[in-house]
N, CA, C and O atoms as CSV, one atom per row, in Angstrom:
chain,resi,resn,atom,element,x,y,z
A,1,UNK,N,N,93.347,124.335,88.942
A,1,UNK,CA,C,92.370,124.855,88.819
A,1,UNK,C,C,91.684,123.179,89.154
A,1,UNK,O,O,90.548,123.211,89.627
A,2,UNK,N,N,92.139,122.131,88.995
A,2,UNK,CA,C,91.236,120.887,89.329
A,2,UNK,C,C,91.089,120.544,90.960
A,2,UNK,O,O,90.197,120.138,91.704
A,3,UNK,N,N,92.487,120.948,91.077
A,3,UNK,CA,C,93.003,120.841,92.229
A,3,UNK,C,C,92.082,121.427,93.157
A,3,UNK,O,O,91.512,120.644,93.918
A,4,UNK,N,N,91.849,122.523,93.236
A,4,UNK,CA,C,90.923,123.778,93.664
A,4,UNK,C,C,89.449,123.092,94.067
A,4,UNK,O,O,88.660,122.794,94.964
A,5,UNK,N,N,89.726,123.100,92.772
A,5,UNK,CA,C,87.636,122.649,92.744
A,5,UNK,C,C,87.743,121.012,93.416
A,5,UNK,O,O,86.657,120.855,93.975
A,6,UNK,N,N,88.229,120.271,93.524
A,6,UNK,CA,C,88.607,118.944,94.713
A,6,UNK,C,C,88.051,119.300,95.619
A,6,UNK,O,O,86.885,119.219,96.004
A,7,UNK,N,N,89.520,119.995,96.222
A,7,UNK,CA,C,89.676,120.481,97.474
A,7,UNK,C,C,88.215,121.380,97.926
A,7,UNK,O,O,87.930,121.292,99.121
A,8,UNK,N,N,87.598,121.942,97.349
A,8,UNK,CA,C,86.141,122.121,97.546
A,8,UNK,C,C,85.190,121.430,98.290
A,8,UNK,O,O,84.722,121.550,99.422
A,9,UNK,N,N,85.009,120.571,97.224
A,9,UNK,CA,C,84.228,119.409,97.484
A,9,UNK,C,C,84.392,118.557,98.321
A,9,UNK,O,O,83.479,118.083,98.998
A,10,UNK,N,N,85.859,118.168,98.413
A,10,UNK,CA,C,86.398,117.373,99.463
A,10,UNK,C,C,86.515,117.821,100.853
A,10,UNK,O,O,85.842,117.399,101.793
A,11,UNK,N,N,87.605,118.883,100.908
A,11,UNK,CA,C,88.133,119.158,102.202
A,11,UNK,C,C,89.615,118.775,102.596
A,11,UNK,O,O,90.396,119.181,103.458
A,12,UNK,N,N,89.669,117.824,101.599
A,12,UNK,CA,C,91.219,117.217,101.226
A,12,UNK,C,C,92.221,118.612,100.979
A,12,UNK,O,O,92.141,119.462,100.093
A,13,UNK,N,N,93.090,118.507,102.003
A,13,UNK,CA,C,94.235,119.458,101.410
A,13,UNK,C,C,94.631,119.021,100.101
A,13,UNK,O,O,94.527,117.907,99.587
A,14,UNK,N,N,95.386,120.732,99.385
A,14,UNK,CA,C,95.821,120.756,97.775
A,14,UNK,C,C,96.380,119.729,97.641
A,14,UNK,O,O,96.033,118.928,96.773
A,15,UNK,N,N,97.706,119.435,98.740
A,15,UNK,CA,C,98.963,118.576,98.821
A,15,UNK,C,C,98.510,117.288,98.215
A,15,UNK,O,O,98.598,116.982,97.026
A,16,UNK,N,N,98.081,116.670,99.058
A,16,UNK,CA,C,97.589,115.398,99.081
A,16,UNK,C,C,96.472,115.134,97.571
A,16,UNK,O,O,96.532,114.078,96.941
A,17,UNK,N,N,95.974,115.725,97.367
A,17,UNK,CA,C,95.184,115.893,96.155
A,17,UNK,C,C,96.237,116.131,94.840
A,17,UNK,O,O,95.891,115.616,93.776
A,18,UNK,N,N,97.276,116.754,94.873
A,18,UNK,CA,C,98.511,116.322,93.829
A,18,UNK,C,C,98.904,115.726,93.694
A,18,UNK,O,O,99.318,115.379,92.588
A,19,UNK,N,N,99.149,114.869,95.288
A,19,UNK,CA,C,99.906,114.253,95.302
A,19,UNK,C,C,99.396,112.905,94.492
A,19,UNK,O,O,99.999,112.396,93.547
A,20,UNK,N,N,98.279,112.486,95.010
A,20,UNK,CA,C,97.235,111.373,94.140
A,20,UNK,C,C,97.610,111.577,92.811
A,20,UNK,O,O,98.472,110.918,92.228
A,21,UNK,N,N,96.690,112.870,92.137
A,21,UNK,CA,C,96.841,112.735,90.855
A,21,UNK,C,C,98.184,112.596,90.000
A,21,UNK,O,O,98.125,112.199,88.836
A,22,UNK,N,N,99.451,112.949,90.633
A,22,UNK,CA,C,100.647,113.217,90.086
A,22,UNK,C,C,101.419,111.719,89.057
A,22,UNK,O,O,102.053,111.650,88.005
A,23,UNK,N,N,100.946,110.775,90.018
A,23,UNK,CA,C,100.945,109.640,89.511
A,23,UNK,C,C,99.968,109.046,88.259
A,23,UNK,O,O,100.151,108.196,87.386
A,24,UNK,N,N,98.961,109.832,88.581
A,24,UNK,CA,C,97.997,109.539,87.109
A,24,UNK,C,C,98.041,110.279,85.602
A,24,UNK,O,O,97.608,111.430,85.546
A,25,UNK,N,N,98.554,109.644,84.373
A,25,UNK,CA,C,98.411,110.595,83.358
A,25,UNK,C,C,97.051,110.329,82.341
A,25,UNK,O,O,96.751,109.225,81.887
A,26,UNK,N,N,96.381,111.466,82.120
A,26,UNK,CA,C,95.667,111.336,81.138
A,26,UNK,C,C,94.334,111.632,81.903
A,26,UNK,O,O,94.336,112.151,83.020
A,27,UNK,N,N,93.244,111.286,81.265
A,27,UNK,CA,C,91.898,111.016,82.129
A,27,UNK,C,C,91.635,110.384,83.314
A,27,UNK,O,O,91.514,109.169,83.471
A,28,UNK,N,N,91.529,111.458,84.353
A,28,UNK,CA,C,90.499,110.716,85.543
A,28,UNK,C,C,89.734,109.651,85.547
A,28,UNK,O,O,88.584,110.026,85.773
A,29,UNK,N,N,89.783,108.583,85.421
A,29,UNK,CA,C,88.586,107.510,85.174
A,29,UNK,C,C,88.538,107.164,86.757
A,29,UNK,O,O,89.448,107.194,87.585
A,30,UNK,N,N,86.978,106.779,86.916
A,30,UNK,CA,C,86.597,106.583,88.594
A,30,UNK,C,C,86.751,105.303,88.695
A,30,UNK,O,O,86.435,104.290,88.071
A,31,UNK,N,N,87.516,105.699,89.974
A,31,UNK,CA,C,88.140,103.681,90.567
A,31,UNK,C,C,87.011,103.029,90.338
A,31,UNK,O,O,86.065,103.620,89.817
A,32,UNK,N,N,86.919,101.445,90.763
A,32,UNK,CA,C,86.253,100.336,90.979
A,32,UNK,C,C,86.400,99.374,91.941
A,32,UNK,O,O,87.387,98.638,91.963
A,33,UNK,N,N,85.134,99.284,93.076
A,33,UNK,CA,C,85.540,98.544,94.028
A,33,UNK,C,C,84.499,97.353,94.152
A,33,UNK,O,O,83.337,97.550,94.508
A,34,UNK,N,N,85.049,95.995,93.802
A,34,UNK,CA,C,84.439,95.433,94.403
A,34,UNK,C,C,84.186,94.363,95.699
A,34,UNK,O,O,85.004,93.677,96.311
A,35,UNK,N,N,82.788,94.497,95.857
A,35,UNK,CA,C,82.784,93.733,97.574
A,35,UNK,C,C,81.647,91.943,97.295
A,35,UNK,O,O,80.780,91.971,96.422
A,36,UNK,N,N,81.747,91.323,97.687
A,36,UNK,CA,C,81.519,90.710,97.480
A,36,UNK,C,C,80.241,89.928,99.553
A,36,UNK,O,O,80.604,89.829,100.725
A,37,UNK,N,N,79.015,89.657,98.918
A,37,UNK,CA,C,78.088,89.476,99.904
A,37,UNK,C,C,78.024,87.589,99.838
A,37,UNK,O,O,77.632,86.910,98.890
A,38,UNK,N,N,78.341,87.299,100.647
A,38,UNK,CA,C,78.705,86.080,100.871
A,38,UNK,C,C,77.888,85.574,102.178
A,38,UNK,O,O,78.302,85.735,103.326
A,39,UNK,N,N,76.296,84.746,101.733
A,39,UNK,CA,C,75.173,84.437,103.000
A,39,UNK,C,C,75.268,83.002,103.048
A,39,UNK,O,O,75.069,82.258,102.088
A,40,UNK,N,N,75.530,82.708,104.018
A,40,UNK,CA,C,75.267,81.088,104.575
A,40,UNK,C,C,74.611,80.975,106.033
A,40,UNK,O,O,75.144,81.394,107.060
A,41,UNK,N,N,73.447,80.381,105.960
A,41,UNK,CA,C,72.783,79.983,106.810
A,41,UNK,C,C,72.703,81.118,107.102
A,41,UNK,O,O,73.637,81.579,107.758
A,42,UNK,N,N,71.439,82.109,106.692
A,42,UNK,CA,C,71.359,83.022,107.271
A,42,UNK,C,C,71.903,83.916,107.499
A,42,UNK,O,O,71.287,84.961,107.707
A,43,UNK,N,N,73.589,83.846,107.565
A,43,UNK,CA,C,74.066,84.940,108.071
A,43,UNK,C,C,75.517,85.336,106.571
A,43,UNK,O,O,75.709,84.730,105.517
A,44,UNK,N,N,76.283,86.628,107.189
A,44,UNK,CA,C,76.501,86.947,106.025
A,44,UNK,C,C,78.212,87.111,106.341
A,44,UNK,O,O,78.647,87.327,107.472
A,45,UNK,N,N,78.826,87.008,105.469
A,45,UNK,CA,C,80.823,86.971,105.877
A,45,UNK,C,C,80.744,88.309,105.955
A,45,UNK,O,O,79.990,88.896,105.179
A,46,UNK,N,N,81.503,89.019,106.899
A,46,UNK,CA,C,82.043,90.041,107.011
A,46,UNK,C,C,83.235,89.962,107.175
A,46,UNK,O,O,83.724,88.840,107.301
A,47,UNK,N,N,84.144,91.228,107.228
A,47,UNK,CA,C,86.021,90.880,107.564
A,47,UNK,C,C,86.200,92.291,108.361
A,47,UNK,O,O,85.686,93.409,108.311
A,48,UNK,N,N,87.162,91.663,109.089
A,48,UNK,CA,C,87.822,93.685,110.086
A,48,UNK,C,C,88.826,93.844,109.212
A,48,UNK,O,O,89.655,93.031,108.805
A,49,UNK,N,N,88.664,94.974,108.966
A,49,UNK,CA,C,89.623,95.732,108.436
A,49,UNK,C,C,90.864,96.838,109.041
A,49,UNK,O,O,90.732,98.021,109.355
A,50,UNK,N,N,91.986,96.046,109.065
A,50,UNK,CA,C,93.549,96.466,109.291
A,50,UNK,C,C,93.230,97.811,109.552
A,50,UNK,O,O,93.107,98.389,110.631
A,51,UNK,N,N,93.129,98.171,108.537
A,51,UNK,CA,C,93.807,99.803,108.147
A,51,UNK,C,C,92.832,100.865,108.934
A,51,UNK,O,O,93.212,101.965,109.335
A,52,UNK,N,N,91.177,100.207,109.119
A,52,UNK,CA,C,91.227,101.236,109.881
A,52,UNK,C,C,90.053,101.074,111.277
A,52,UNK,O,O,89.469,101.716,112.151
A,53,UNK,N,N,90.267,99.545,110.636
A,53,UNK,CA,C,89.496,98.920,112.253
A,53,UNK,C,C,88.070,98.395,112.298
A,53,UNK,O,O,87.518,97.751,113.190
A,54,UNK,N,N,87.577,98.842,111.064
A,54,UNK,CA,C,85.535,98.409,110.677
A,54,UNK,C,C,85.649,97.482,110.162
A,54,UNK,O,O,86.626,96.869,109.732
A,55,UNK,N,N,83.747,97.167,110.182
A,55,UNK,CA,C,84.110,95.993,109.686
A,55,UNK,C,C,83.348,96.321,108.368
A,55,UNK,O,O,82.837,97.416,108.136
A,56,UNK,N,N,83.327,95.038,107.368
A,56,UNK,CA,C,82.684,95.143,106.186
A,56,UNK,C,C,82.786,94.298,105.268
A,56,UNK,O,O,83.599,93.400,105.480
A,57,UNK,N,N,82.129,94.273,104.128
A,57,UNK,CA,C,81.793,92.940,103.399
A,57,UNK,C,C,83.669,92.752,102.492
A,57,UNK,O,O,84.559,93.595,102.373
A,58,UNK,N,N,83.613,91.411,102.070
A,58,UNK,CA,C,85.706,91.288,101.625
A,58,UNK,C,C,85.363,92.259,99.877
A,58,UNK,O,O,84.518,92.527,99.022
A,59,UNK,N,N,86.435,92.386,100.203
A,59,UNK,CA,C,86.657,93.694,98.961
A,59,UNK,C,C,87.401,94.409,98.263
A,59,UNK,O,O,87.205,93.529,97.425
A,60,UNK,N,N,88.120,95.189,97.719
A,60,UNK,CA,C,88.997,96.158,97.207
A,60,UNK,C,C,88.909,96.542,95.828
A,60,UNK,O,O,88.150,95.949,95.062
A,61,UNK,N,N,89.728,97.615,95.414
A,61,UNK,CA,C,90.032,97.449,94.368
A,61,UNK,C,C,90.163,96.298,92.700
A,61,UNK,O,O,90.820,95.266,92.840
A,62,UNK,N,N,89.911,96.407,92.133
A,62,UNK,CA,C,89.303,95.387,90.951
A,62,UNK,C,C,90.856,95.948,90.363
A,62,UNK,O,O,91.172,97.136,90.291
A,63,UNK,N,N,91.520,95.053,90.061
A,63,UNK,CA,C,92.815,94.659,89.121
A,63,UNK,C,C,92.203,95.337,87.852
A,63,UNK,O,O,91.083,95.732,87.527
A,64,UNK,N,N,93.473,95.294,87.268
A,64,UNK,CA,C,93.550,96.100,85.343
A,64,UNK,C,C,93.492,94.260,85.085
A,64,UNK,O,O,93.885,93.369,85.838
A,65,UNK,N,N,92.894,94.178,83.834
A,65,UNK,CA,C,92.509,93.367,83.251
A,65,UNK,C,C,91.707,91.807,84.274
A,65,UNK,O,O,92.098,90.641,84.298
A,66,UNK,N,N,91.006,92.186,84.696
A,66,UNK,CA,C,90.585,91.487,85.740
A,66,UNK,C,C,88.724,91.905,85.648
A,66,UNK,O,O,88.183,92.949,85.285
A,67,UNK,N,N,88.034,90.404,86.219
A,67,UNK,CA,C,87.328,90.980,85.739
A,67,UNK,C,C,86.364,91.096,86.952
A,67,UNK,O,O,86.862,90.840,88.049
A,68,UNK,N,N,84.938,91.478,86.904
A,68,UNK,CA,C,84.178,91.544,88.161
A,68,UNK,C,C,84.481,90.475,89.487
A,68,UNK,O,O,84.896,90.538,90.644
A,69,UNK,N,N,83.979,89.447,88.493
A,69,UNK,CA,C,83.818,88.156,89.505
A,69,UNK,C,C,84.890,87.613,89.950
A,69,UNK,O,O,85.053,86.942,90.969
A,70,UNK,N,N,85.901,88.043,88.847
A,70,UNK,CA,C,87.755,87.485,89.470
A,70,UNK,C,C,87.835,88.236,90.710
A,70,UNK,O,O,88.078,87.793,91.833
A,71,UNK,N,N,87.569,89.577,90.314
A,71,UNK,CA,C,88.226,90.710,91.489
A,71,UNK,C,C,87.569,90.284,93.152
A,71,UNK,O,O,88.147,90.417,94.231
A,72,UNK,N,N,85.841,89.612,92.815
A,72,UNK,CA,C,85.183,89.591,94.051
A,72,UNK,C,C,86.066,87.446,94.777
A,72,UNK,O,O,86.023,87.047,95.941
A,73,UNK,N,N,86.545,86.844,93.838
A,73,UNK,CA,C,86.868,85.431,94.024
A,73,UNK,C,C,88.443,85.916,94.924
A,73,UNK,O,O,88.816,85.727,96.082
A,74,UNK,N,N,88.822,86.334,94.203
A,74,UNK,CA,C,90.573,86.558,94.920
A,74,UNK,C,C,90.177,87.352,96.327
A,74,UNK,O,O,90.225,86.898,97.471
A,75,UNK,N,N,89.797,88.597,95.915
A,75,UNK,CA,C,88.911,89.301,97.774
A,75,UNK,C,C,88.891,88.465,98.568
A,75,UNK,O,O,89.680,88.392,99.510
A,76,UNK,N,N,87.786,87.513,98.276
A,76,UNK,CA,C,87.467,86.620,99.327
A,76,UNK,C,C,88.295,85.853,99.975
A,76,UNK,O,O,88.459,85.883,101.194
A,77,UNK,N,N,88.698,85.333,99.416
A,77,UNK,CA,C,90.219,84.334,99.448
A,77,UNK,C,C,91.292,84.921,100.354
A,77,UNK,O,O,91.930,84.469,101.304
A,78,UNK,N,N,91.254,86.443,99.527
A,78,UNK,CA,C,92.898,87.071,100.523
A,78,UNK,C,C,92.373,87.327,101.626
A,78,UNK,O,O,92.921,86.906,102.645
A,79,UNK,N,N,91.195,88.073,101.703
A,79,UNK,CA,C,90.801,89.027,103.012
A,79,UNK,C,C,90.111,88.267,104.176
A,79,UNK,O,O,90.079,88.758,105.304
A,80,UNK,N,N,89.390,86.694,103.797
A,80,UNK,CA,C,88.232,86.364,104.697
A,80,UNK,C,C,88.755,84.803,104.327
A,80,UNK,O,O,87.880,84.016,104.687
A,81,UNK,N,N,89.935,84.090,103.706
A,81,UNK,CA,C,89.948,82.600,103.413
A,81,UNK,C,C,88.451,82.243,102.831
A,81,UNK,O,O,87.831,81.530,103.620
A,82,UNK,N,N,87.768,82.554,101.701
A,82,UNK,CA,C,86.821,82.456,101.463
A,82,UNK,C,C,86.699,81.822,100.292
A,82,UNK,O,O,86.665,82.649,99.381
A,83,UNK,N,N,86.606,80.562,99.861
A,83,UNK,CA,C,86.397,80.429,98.016
A,83,UNK,C,C,85.182,80.597,98.260
A,83,UNK,O,O,84.585,80.505,99.333
A,84,UNK,N,N,84.715,80.916,96.971
A,84,UNK,CA,C,83.327,81.618,96.414
A,84,UNK,C,C,82.956,81.154,94.845
A,84,UNK,O,O,83.759,80.779,93.990
A,85,UNK,N,N,82.012,81.242,94.765
A,85,UNK,CA,C,81.672,81.233,93.319
A,85,UNK,C,C,80.543,82.590,93.305
A,85,UNK,O,O,79.631,82.912,94.067
A,86,UNK,N,N,81.096,83.181,92.060
A,86,UNK,CA,C,79.956,84.596,91.930
A,86,UNK,C,C,78.646,84.003,91.164
A,86,UNK,O,O,78.437,83.246,90.216
A,87,UNK,N,N,78.038,84.605,91.900
A,87,UNK,CA,C,76.473,84.589,91.037
A,87,UNK,C,C,75.884,85.463,90.172
A,87,UNK,O,O,75.583,85.282,88.992
A,88,UNK,N,N,75.699,86.755,91.097
A,88,UNK,CA,C,75.150,87.779,89.995
A,88,UNK,C,C,75.741,89.278,90.359
A,88,UNK,O,O,76.653,89.347,91.182
A,89,UNK,N,N,75.253,90.409,89.781
A,89,UNK,CA,C,75.852,91.843,90.326
A,89,UNK,C,C,74.228,91.684,91.147
A,89,UNK,O,O,73.222,91.072,90.791
A,90,UNK,N,N,74.547,92.635,92.534
A,90,UNK,CA,C,72.750,92.490,93.373
A,90,UNK,C,C,73.227,94.112,93.220
A,90,UNK,O,O,72.297,94.819,93.609
A,91,UNK,N,N,74.245,94.819,92.830
A,91,UNK,CA,C,74.056,96.458,93.387
A,91,UNK,C,C,75.643,97.259,92.551
A,91,UNK,O,O,76.805,96.862,92.460
A,92,UNK,N,N,74.991,98.416,92.108
A,92,UNK,CA,C,76.203,98.954,91.876
A,92,UNK,C,C,76.138,100.787,92.608
A,92,UNK,O,O,75.293,101.622,92.283
A,93,UNK,N,N,76.933,100.941,93.317
A,93,UNK,CA,C,76.446,102.075,93.405
A,93,UNK,C,C,77.548,103.351,93.541
A,93,UNK,O,O,78.583,103.044,94.132
A,94,UNK,N,N,77.461,104.558,93.128
A,94,UNK,CA,C,78.247,105.757,93.350
A,94,UNK,C,C,78.799,106.001,94.535
A,94,UNK,O,O,78.093,106.753,95.207
A,95,UNK,N,N,79.890,105.628,95.115
A,95,UNK,CA,C,80.181,105.223,96.578
A,95,UNK,C,C,80.071,106.797,97.602
A,95,UNK,O,O,79.917,106.806,98.823
A,96,UNK,N,N,80.191,107.979,96.751
A,96,UNK,CA,C,80.584,109.260,97.390
A,96,UNK,C,C,79.096,109.467,97.740
A,96,UNK,O,O,78.952,110.005,98.837
A,97,UNK,N,N,77.599,109.086,96.886
A,97,UNK,CA,C,76.321,108.915,97.491
A,97,UNK,C,C,75.508,108.289,98.421
A,97,UNK,O,O,74.422,108.563,98.934
A,98,UNK,N,N,76.459,107.201,98.529
A,98,UNK,CA,C,76.024,105.887,99.552
A,98,UNK,C,C,77.034,105.748,100.895
A,98,UNK,O,O,76.652,105.263,101.960
A,99,UNK,N,N,78.448,106.284,100.640
A,99,UNK,CA,C,79.206,106.332,101.789
A,99,UNK,C,C,79.386,107.206,102.017
A,99,UNK,O,O,78.683,107.926,101.308
A,100,UNK,N,N,80.317,108.091,103.040
A,100,UNK,CA,C,80.264,108.464,103.782
A,100,UNK,C,C,82.362,108.943,103.346
A,100,UNK,O,O,83.171,109.276,104.212
A,101,UNK,N,N,82.603,108.839,102.186
A,101,UNK,CA,C,84.665,108.816,101.873
A,101,UNK,C,C,84.604,109.542,101.900
A,101,UNK,O,O,83.536,110.146,101.997
A,102,UNK,N,N,86.385,110.344,101.795
A,102,UNK,CA,C,86.670,111.312,101.735
A,102,UNK,C,C,87.877,111.103,100.615
A,102,UNK,O,O,89.036,111.316,100.971
A,103,UNK,N,N,87.629,110.739,99.442
A,103,UNK,CA,C,88.327,110.730,98.330
A,103,UNK,C,C,87.984,111.322,97.333
A,103,UNK,O,O,86.787,111.338,97.045
A,104,UNK,N,N,89.100,112.092,96.382
A,104,UNK,CA,C,89.152,112.967,95.429
A,104,UNK,C,C,88.612,112.534,94.450
A,104,UNK,O,O,88.274,113.303,93.550
A,105,UNK,N,N,88.357,110.970,94.359
A,105,UNK,CA,C,87.973,110.848,92.533
A,105,UNK,C,C,87.042,110.081,93.008
A,105,UNK,O,O,86.957,109.758,94.193
A,106,UNK,N,N,86.066,109.642,91.863
A,106,UNK,CA,C,85.065,109.051,91.690
A,106,UNK,C,C,85.448,107.402,92.123
A,106,UNK,O,O,86.551,106.884,91.945
A,107,UNK,N,N,84.213,106.713,92.751
A,107,UNK,CA,C,84.926,105.143,93.155
A,107,UNK,C,C,83.038,104.537,92.917
A,107,UNK,O,O,82.046,104.805,93.594
A,108,UNK,N,N,83.192,103.671,91.683
A,108,UNK,CA,C,82.099,102.843,92.104
A,108,UNK,C,C,82.258,101.852,92.399
A,108,UNK,O,O,83.280,101.356,91.925
A,109,UNK,N,N,81.204,100.724,93.547
A,109,UNK,CA,C,81.245,99.632,94.329
A,109,UNK,C,C,80.168,98.941,93.764
A,109,UNK,O,O,78.960,99.178,93.753
A,110,UNK,N,N,80.630,98.326,93.446
A,110,UNK,CA,C,79.771,96.792,92.862
A,110,UNK,C,C,79.645,95.553,93.701
A,110,UNK,O,O,80.622,94.958,94.157
A,111,UNK,N,N,78.728,95.289,93.836
A,111,UNK,CA,C,78.498,94.919,94.955
A,111,UNK,C,C,78.019,93.002,94.283
A,111,UNK,O,O,77.076,92.891,93.500
A,112,UNK,N,N,78.679,91.951,94.665
A,112,UNK,CA,C,78.410,90.842,93.765
A,112,UNK,C,C,77.586,89.570,94.904
A,112,UNK,O,O,78.214,89.288,95.925
A,113,UNK,N,N,76.658,89.096,94.739
A,113,UNK,CA,C,76.491,87.954,95.843
A,113,UNK,C,C,77.300,86.523,95.091
A,113,UNK,O,O,77.360,86.182,93.910
A,114,UNK,N,N,77.746,86.029,96.080
A,114,UNK,CA,C,78.661,84.757,96.107
A,114,UNK,C,C,77.685,83.684,96.962
A,114,UNK,O,O,76.915,83.748,97.919
A,115,UNK,N,N,78.157,82.724,96.090
A,115,UNK,CA,C,78.053,80.811,97.000
A,115,UNK,C,C,78.925,81.059,97.557
A,115,UNK,O,O,79.658,81.910,97.054
A,116,UNK,N,N,79.356,80.400,99.013
A,116,UNK,CA,C,80.131,79.776,99.871
A,116,UNK,C,C,80.480,78.274,99.320
A,116,UNK,O,O,79.611,77.434,99.087
A,117,UNK,N,N,81.557,78.113,99.188
A,117,UNK,CA,C,82.312,77.070,98.748
A,117,UNK,C,C,82.901,75.885,99.791
A,117,UNK,O,O,82.740,74.682,99.998
A,118,UNK,N,N,83.929,77.354,100.468
A,118,UNK,CA,C,84.405,76.621,101.509
A,118,UNK,C,C,84.944,78.277,102.122
A,118,UNK,O,O,84.921,79.378,101.572
A,119,UNK,N,N,85.526,77.730,103.825
A,119,UNK,CA,C,85.742,79.207,104.281
A,119,UNK,C,C,86.522,78.754,105.629
A,119,UNK,O,O,85.989,78.185,106.581
A,120,UNK,N,N,87.679,79.060,105.540
A,120,UNK,CA,C,88.838,79.056,106.770
A,120,UNK,C,C,90.080,79.956,106.776
A,120,UNK,O,O,91.087,79.793,106.088
A,121,UNK,N,N,89.877,80.801,107.546
A,121,UNK,CA,C,90.253,82.289,107.688
A,121,UNK,C,C,91.959,82.185,107.645
A,121,UNK,O,O,92.336,81.415,108.529
A,122,UNK,N,N,92.591,82.504,107.203
A,122,UNK,CA,C,94.265,82.689,107.207
A,122,UNK,C,C,94.866,84.230,107.574
A,122,UNK,O,O,94.645,85.088,106.719
A,123,UNK,N,N,95.470,84.562,108.555
A,123,UNK,CA,C,95.940,85.315,108.220
A,123,UNK,C,C,96.639,85.884,107.288
A,123,UNK,O,O,97.463,85.155,106.737
A,124,UNK,N,N,96.552,87.174,106.872
A,124,UNK,CA,C,96.744,88.000,105.963
A,124,UNK,C,C,96.857,89.464,106.693
A,124,UNK,O,O,96.436,89.810,107.797
A,125,UNK,N,N,97.786,90.424,105.397
A,125,UNK,CA,C,98.469,91.684,105.440
A,125,UNK,C,C,96.750,93.010,105.812
A,125,UNK,O,O,96.654,94.024,106.502
A,126,UNK,N,N,95.890,92.368,105.069
A,126,UNK,CA,C,94.650,93.456,104.940
A,126,UNK,C,C,93.270,93.283,105.906
A,126,UNK,O,O,92.374,94.119,105.792
A,127,UNK,N,N,93.151,92.265,106.774
A,127,UNK,CA,C,92.318,91.896,107.635
A,127,UNK,C,C,92.679,91.374,109.381
A,127,UNK,O,O,93.164,90.460,110.047
A,128,UNK,N,N,92.350,92.059,109.427
A,128,UNK,CA,C,92.346,90.980,111.369
A,128,UNK,C,C,91.091,89.800,111.807
A,128,UNK,O,O,90.754,89.507,112.954
A,129,UNK,N,N,90.717,89.426,110.939
A,129,UNK,CA,C,89.619,88.555,111.425
A,129,UNK,C,C,88.663,88.637,110.156
A,129,UNK,O,O,88.642,89.378,109.173
A,130,UNK,N,N,87.861,87.548,110.591
A,130,UNK,CA,C,86.869,87.559,109.659
A,130,UNK,C,C,85.667,86.447,110.137
A,130,UNK,O,O,86.139,85.498,110.763
A,131,UNK,N,N,83.934,86.404,109.911
A,131,UNK,CA,C,83.476,85.860,110.148
A,131,UNK,C,C,81.655,85.738,110.330
A,131,UNK,O,O,81.053,86.699,110.806
A,132,UNK,N,N,80.981,84.608,109.947
A,132,UNK,CA,C,79.581,84.896,109.361
A,132,UNK,C,C,78.839,85.086,110.629
A,132,UNK,O,O,78.720,84.350,111.608
A,133,UNK,N,N,78.151,86.815,110.232
A,133,UNK,CA,C,77.338,87.016,111.561
A,133,UNK,C,C,75.700,87.778,111.147
A,133,UNK,O,O,75.546,88.715,110.364
A,134,UNK,N,N,74.872,87.235,111.736
A,134,UNK,CA,C,73.266,87.352,111.536
A,134,UNK,C,C,72.958,88.792,110.532
A,134,UNK,O,O,73.558,89.865,110.611
A,135,UNK,N,N,72.506,88.646,110.151
A,135,UNK,CA,C,72.172,89.827,109.050
A,135,UNK,C,C,71.520,91.264,109.615
A,135,UNK,O,O,71.462,92.325,108.993
A,136,UNK,N,N,70.956,90.938,111.238
A,136,UNK,CA,C,70.500,92.210,112.117
A,136,UNK,C,C,71.494,92.364,112.371
A,136,UNK,O,O,71.805,93.299,113.109
């Protein structure tokens, strides 16, 4: 029944929904996506994602037993080569109300404003590049 309901709301095929849920046991809790907003000289740090070729703030799924701050620091370093100091949470969004995503589960997006300490992009498995861009 839950596969049918999710298919109706997301238009994702039944098989994909079953595959996603087959490894999950118990209550289907929301996923947490942490994004870092790093500003420097009126510019913002962006990463070029390999998975879809789009640009985004550095970030990703929060790891088990990892705080929001720790996740922001880790993702900035892994994806952008940036060492940052988290300052404050600036927004929390329910993903499907603010983004056009096609996932059959709920995603909370937490945005953390971070202070830049050091920056040097390193080749990695998740991003094609990174840089600071004008806010407009």
